[in-house]
N, C-alpha and C positions, 0 to 999 in steps of 0.2 A: 504494500500500500504506500502511495506517495504521502509525503508529509502534509498534514491538514487536508487530506482528500475531501472534496465536497460530495456529500452523499444525501440520501433522502430516506425518511421514515416511510416505508412503503404504503401503509394505509392512507397516507395523506394524498396519494395520487387518485384515490376514490374510484378505483376500477372494480369491475364485477368479480374478479377473482385474482389470485396471486400470480398465475402465469401471465395474464394480460398486463398486470402492473409491472412485472419484471421486464416484459418487452418494452413497455413505455419508458421505464427507468433507463434502460439501455439506450433507447432512441434519443433520450434527452441528454445523453452523455455522462450519466453517472457511472461510477465504478464501484461504489460501496453503498450498502443499505442496512437498515434495521428492519426486522419483521415485527408485526404487531401480534396481539393475542389472537386475532382471527386465524393465524396459522395453526395454533394449537387446537382451537375449537373446531376448525374445519378439516384438519388432516390427521391429528394425533389419534393413536389407538387402533387405526386400521392399517395393516401392513402395506397393502397395495397403495393406499393414499399417501402414506409416508414415503414410500419408495418413489412414487410419482413426483412428489414435491421435491425430494432430494435431487432427482434427476433434472427437474426444471431449474433448480437453483444452480446446479453444476453447468447446465446448458447456457444459462444466462451469462456466465462469466463474472457475475457480480459478487463482491466479497460481502458476506453477511457478518457483521460485527456483534450483533446482539439480537435476541428475541425478547420481546416484552411480554411479561405475564399480565393477565387481567382476570377479573372476576365478574360473574353475572350480577347485575343489579347496581354496578357502580355508575354514579352520575355526578356531573360537574356543574350543576345549575347555579349554586352559590356556595359560600363557605360552609354553612351548616349541613347542606346536602352532602358535600364532599366529606365532611367530618363523620357523617353517619353511614356513608355507603362505600367509601374507598379504602382498600387495603385491609389492614389487620386491626383497625381501631374499634370495630364493632365486635365485641367479645362473643356474641352468639354465633357469628359467622367464622370465627377463627379456625375451628377444626376443619370445616369444609374448605376454607381457603388455603390452609396449609397443605391439604391434600392436593388441591388443584395446582398450587405452586410447585410442589414436588414433582407432580406428573409433567408439568410444563418444563421443569428443569431436565427431566429424563428425555423428553422429546427434543429439547434443545441440544442435549448431548448426542442423541442419535443422529441429528442432522449435521453434527460436526461444527456447531456454532460455539464460539468460545465464552459467551456471557449471556446470562439471563438478567433482565432489568425489570424494575417494577416501582410503582408508587406503593409505599407501605402504609400510607394513611397518615393522619396527623399524629406525630409523636408528641406526647405531652411535654410542655416546656419545663414543668416541674418534675425532676427525677424522683421525687417522693410520691407522686401521684400513683395510686395502685395500678392504673392502666399502663404505666411506663414499664414495669417489670413484666406485665402480661405480654406487651408487644415485644419487649426484648427477648422473651422466651420464644414466642411464635416466630418472629423473624429469624432468630438464631437457629431455630430448627430448620428453616428453609435454607439459610446460608450454609449451615453445616452439610446439608444434603447436596447443595451445589458443590461444595468443597470436595466431597467424596466422589463426585462425578467429574472432577477436574474443571469445573466452571467458575468463572467470576460471577459474583452477584453485584449488580450495579443499582444503587439507590437513585431514583429520579428525584431531583431537587425541587423545592418550592413550598412544601407544606409546613416547613419549620425553618428557622433561621439557619444559616450555614454553620454557626457555632453549635447549635443544638444537634444538627445532623452529624457533625464531626464527633461530638461527644458520644452519641449513640453508637456510631461505628467503632469508636475506641472501646466502649464498654462491651460490645459484642466480642471483640478480640480475635476475629477470624482473619487469616491472611488473604483470603480471596474477596474481601469486601472492597468495592470500588464505587464510583459515582458516575452517573450519566448526568452531566451538568446541563440543565436547561436554562438558557440565557434569559428567558422571559418569565418563568414560573415564579421566581422570587419577587418579581414586579407584580404579576397577576394576583398573587396571594398577599401582597402588601407586607412582605417579610424583610426584604433587603434589596440593595442594588447589586447588580450582577457582577461587576468588576470586583467588588469586595468579596463576593461569594467565591469567585475563582481563587482569590488569594487564600482564603480560609481553607478551601477544600482541595488545593492544588496537589497534594500528595495522593489523592484518591481518584482523580478524574481519568476515566478510561475512554469515555465517549461523550458526545454532546447532543443537545437539541438546539439548533440555531433558530431562535424564535424571538419575536419582539412584542412588546406590550406596553399598555398604559396603566399606571397605578390605579387601584380601585377608587371610585368616586365616593362610595359610602362604605362604612363599616359593615361587614357581613356579606358584601358583594365581591365577586371576582373582578379583576381588571379586564381590560379589553385588548384582545390580540390585534396587532397591526403588522403590515409587511416589514420585513427586515430593514432597519435604518430609519423607520418612521416613528419609533416609540422611545421609551425611556430606558431600555436595556443598554443603550450605548454600544451597539454591536461592534463598531470599529474599535473601540477601546477594549471590548471583550476579546476580540481577535488578537490585538496587541498584547493583552495580558496573558492569554493562553500561550502565545509564543514566548513571552518573558519568563513564565514559570516552567518552560520546557515541555509543554504539551505538544505532541506530534501526531495525535490520533485524528480521526475524522471529524469534519464539521457536517453534522447530519441535519438537514433542513426538516423542520416539522411545521407544517402549515395546517392549522385546524379550523380556520375561519375563512370567510370570503366566498364569493359566488363562483370564482374562477380559480380554483386552487392550482390546477396545472399551470395556468398562465402566471399566477403569482410565484409558483415554485421556479419557473424558468427565470423570472426576474431576480429572484433571490439567489439563484445559482450564479447568475452573472455578477451580482453584487459581491458575493463571497469570493468568487474567483478574482475580482478586481482588488479586493482587500489582500488576498494572498499574494498577488503580483506586487502590490505596493509594499508589503512588509516582509516578504520572503526573498525579494530580489536583491 
């Protein structure tokens, strides 16, 4: 993989199936991708389907750096909905979700993908909160399973401050814990500014989501996603900071809003390529 290769989070291409999305990604000039949870839910557990997907990935020539785990019922309408539905913060759903995450990890390993990533849900800011240890145990079980499979586990950023996430990772204590740094999520959740987050989490960043956003207008609401370079994530400074801290992994475009996502992603690819040329030349 070339240094800071520009890639795409495949579900953002909004195609009817993964093979079609792979073809489009290749036509758009991408060399690296991440897969979404749809890969697990549509292909895992059926030997023929898994073999088909594996062959399609190989045929595409695209490098897959991570597969994202996800869970039924997750919603991102507002902060409270995220708190109740996403990841491992809902104690009633923990056993089911640990099982899904473990099976997703096994699927990831069978495909030969080096990392599984996920939103783990809102980690309580107070380490004395009873939920903190519950989540530490649940996530730890998943991370340990990934470790046995030879996989990295990458935390998606945003639902806690960078310092809180770093402490959670350090308390877990597993050598395979990493971060998928989303340049917009810290903004969208009203937690921190992105360049600062890169500095705090620099020792753990294995991949990224290049995304931009506007700070929430009201408490309890999520911020608004915008095209790269038009928001408050300060994308140019993020790229400079990533280079400064020695990051050489992919810049994965994630575009979850807008009416013309493919068109937006083409523009964002050009923007990131121009930043690479500016700061790596």
